[in-house]
C-alpha positions in Angstrom: 183.6 119.1 94.5 185.5 122.4 95.5 182.1 124.6 95.7 178.5 123.6 94.9 177.3 120.8 92.7 176.0 123.5 90.3 179.6 124.4 89.3 179.9 124.4 85.5 182.8 122.3 84.4 184.5 122.5 81.0 184.8 119.4 79.1 188.5 119.8 79.0 188.7 120.1 82.8 190.1 116.9 84.4 188.6 117.5 87.8 185.7 115.3 88.6 182.2 116.6 88.0 180.7 114.9 91.0 182.1 112.7 93.8 180.7 109.9 95.9 180.1 112.6 98.6 177.9 114.6 96.3 175.9 111.6 95.4 175.3 110.8 99.1 174.6 114.5 99.8 171.9 114.4 97.0 170.3 111.2 98.3 170.0 112.6 101.7 168.8 116.0 100.4 165.9 114.4 98.5 165.1 111.5 100.8 161.3 111.2 101.2 160.9 113.8 98.4 158.0 113.3 95.7 159.7 112.2 92.5 158.2 115.0 90.6 159.4 117.7 93.1 162.9 116.0 93.0 163.1 116.3 89.3 161.8 119.8 89.3 164.7 120.8 91.6 167.3 118.9 89.9 166.3 120.2 86.3 165.2 123.7 87.0 167.7 124.6 89.6 170.7 123.0 87.7 171.9 120.8 90.5 173.2 118.3 88.2 174.7 120.7 85.6 173.8 119.7 81.8 171.8 116.5 81.9 170.1 114.2 79.4 167.8 111.4 79.9 168.7 108.1 78.3 165.6 106.3 77.0 165.1 102.9 75.4 161.4 103.7 74.8 160.6 100.3 76.3 157.7 99.0 78.4 157.8 101.6 81.3 159.7 104.5 79.6 156.6 106.8 79.2 156.5 107.4 82.9 159.9 108.8 83.3 159.6 110.7 80.1 156.1 112.3 81.1 157.6 113.3 84.6 160.5 115.0 82.7 158.3 116.7 79.9 156.0 118.3 82.8 159.2 120.0 84.1 161.0 120.8 80.9 160.1 119.1 77.5 163.3 120.4 76.1 165.5 118.1 78.2 167.8 116.1 75.6 166.5 112.6 75.2 169.2 110.2 74.0 167.9 107.0 72.2 170.5 104.4 71.1 169.7 103.2 67.5 171.3 99.8 67.6 169.9 98.7 64.3 168.3 95.7 66.1 165.2 97.2 67.6 161.8 95.9 67.2 160.0 98.1 64.5 157.4 98.6 67.2 159.9 100.3 69.5 160.9 102.7 66.7 157.2 103.6 66.1 156.4 104.0 69.7 159.4 106.3 70.2 158.1 108.6 67.7 154.6 108.4 69.0 155.6 108.9 72.6 157.7 111.9 71.7 154.8 113.5 69.9 152.3 112.6 72.7 154.6 114.3 75.3 155.6 117.3 73.2 159.3 116.8 73.9 161.5 118.7 71.6 165.1 117.4 71.7 165.2 113.6 70.8 168.8 112.7 69.9 169.2 109.3 68.0 172.6 108.0 68.8 174.1 105.5 66.4 177.2 103.4 66.4 180.3 104.1 64.4 179.6 102.6 61.1 183.3 101.7 60.5 183.3 99.7 63.8 180.4 97.9 62.9 181.8 97.0 59.5 184.9 95.7 61.1 183.5 93.9 64.2 180.1 92.8 63.2 180.0 92.7 59.4 177.2 90.4 59.1 175.2 91.6 61.8 175.1 88.4 64.0 177.5 89.2 66.7 174.6 89.1 69.2 174.2 85.4 68.6 177.8 84.5 69.8 179.0 87.5 71.8 176.2 89.5 73.0 178.6 91.5 75.4 180.7 92.5 72.5 177.5 93.3 70.4 176.3 95.6 73.2 179.7 97.2 73.5 179.8 98.5 69.9 176.1 99.2 69.5 175.2 100.8 72.8 178.1 101.2 75.3 180.6 103.0 73.1 178.1 105.3 71.3 176.5 106.3 74.5 179.8 107.2 76.1 180.6 109.5 73.3 177.2 111.1 73.4 177.6 111.8 77.2 180.7 113.5 76.8 178.5 116.7 76.3 176.7 116.3 79.7 177.3 116.3 83.3 174.7 113.9 84.4 172.4 111.4 83.0 168.8 110.3 84.0 167.8 106.6 83.6 164.6 104.7 84.0 166.0 101.9 86.2 163.8 100.5 89.0 164.8 98.3 91.8 162.0 95.8 91.4 163.1 95.0 87.9 165.5 92.3 88.9 167.8 91.2 91.7 170.7 92.9 90.3 168.8 96.2 90.6 167.5 95.8 94.2 168.6 98.7 96.4 169.1 101.1 93.6 169.7 104.7 94.8 168.3 107.8 93.3 171.8 109.2 92.9 175.0 107.6 92.1 178.4 108.2 90.4 178.7 106.5 86.9 181.7 104.2 87.6 182.1 103.6 83.9 183.1 107.4 83.5 186.4 108.6 84.9 185.1 112.3 84.9 182.7 111.6 87.7 179.4 111.8 85.8 176.3 111.8 88.0 173.7 109.1 87.3 170.2 109.9 88.4 167.4 107.1 88.9 164.3 109.0 89.7 162.1 105.9 89.6 164.5 103.7 91.8 161.8 103.0 94.5 158.8 102.6 92.1 156.9 99.4 91.8 154.8 97.8 89.3 151.7 99.1 90.8 152.8 102.6 91.0 153.8 102.5 87.5 150.5 101.0 86.3 148.5 103.7 88.3 150.7 106.6 86.7 150.0 105.2 83.1 146.3 105.1 83.8 146.1 108.5 85.6 147.9 110.3 82.7 146.5 108.3 79.8 149.8 107.3 78.6 150.0 105.1 75.5 151.5 101.7 76.2 154.3 99.9 74.3 152.4 97.7 72.0 154.7 94.7 72.8 153.8 94.8 76.5 150.3 93.1 75.9 152.2 90.4 73.9 154.1 89.3 76.9 157.2 91.4 76.8 157.6 93.4 80.2 161.1 94.5 79.4 162.1 95.4 75.9 165.5 95.6 74.3 166.9 94.7 71.0 164.7 92.1 69.1 167.3 89.3 68.8 167.9 89.3 72.7 164.5 89.8 74.0 162.1 87.0 74.7 158.7 86.9 76.2 158.4 86.3 79.9 155.8 83.9 81.6 153.7 85.2 84.5 155.5 85.4 87.8 159.0 85.6 86.1 161.4 88.3 86.8 160.5 91.1 84.4 163.9 91.1 82.9 164.3 87.3 82.7 163.4 87.5 78.9 166.4 89.5 78.2 169.5 87.6 76.8 167.9 84.4 77.7 170.2 81.6 78.0 173.1 83.7 78.7 174.8 84.6 81.9 174.1 88.4 81.3 171.7 90.8 82.9 172.8 94.2 81.6 173.8 95.6 78.3 177.0 97.3 79.9 175.5 100.8 80.1 174.5 100.0 83.6 176.3 97.9 86.1 174.1 95.9 88.4 174.1 98.8 90.9 176.8 101.3 90.9 176.7 102.2 94.6 176.3 98.6 95.6 179.4 97.4 93.8 181.3 100.3 95.5 180.1 99.1 98.9 177.5 101.6 99.5 173.8 101.3 100.3 171.0 103.7 99.8 170.6 106.0 102.6 174.1 106.1 103.7 174.6 109.3 105.8 177.1 112.0 105.1 180.5 111.7 106.6 180.6 112.9 110.3 180.8 116.7 110.5 180.1 117.1 106.7 178.0 120.2 106.1 175.6 120.4 102.9 176.4 123.4 100.6 173.1 123.8 99.2 
């Protein structure tokens, strides 16, 4: 970017909000920093501009939302209402928002005309799960994120092989405007998450105890046997590991690795 990463960019500006160099710089700046301290700096100091957290209100969502609520409970929380969620997830969403005192839940719905045209009987998930995710999740979120410079996700590196090596900061390659994607829990493991739940008395998603360690839309989520990949119950029987909102790992696909250093002679602007 041509000044600091806090530069405000108008939605009509065609210049990238952030570049790969910005992501590398942020990864280096916060290397070894406590997650809560990192989030406090990013949110309160405006290092990522206008941002929102994207939450599925799934098995581990309470941890990230609690961390953010402690810094600023008014941060926008985007929930994709696909029309295919477990009823338990919708009830948990409302319970958790109230428990955490978050004040800016935004429910994002797919375009009704698109659904009527491309999934009239609601069964597209059964023969084209990629297409179903595209019209119910990917397209609606892309529209919602036009109002933000960065998004915060709850992805963790341990969740699956496709998420191994996930960096804290990356550029969203699905967005030509250079939106920043922030993964505060990238290095957290299951033990850390469980300890955080216990320490802060966070309510669990009711389906976790029934064998669902990763929870998405009801038709495409199955129970997982002990010892299996936590996300192995998603789109079972299909060669599919992500809904399309997240590529396996954005920086990994771009040939980068977590911890890549700044280019020689590059001076941070913070």
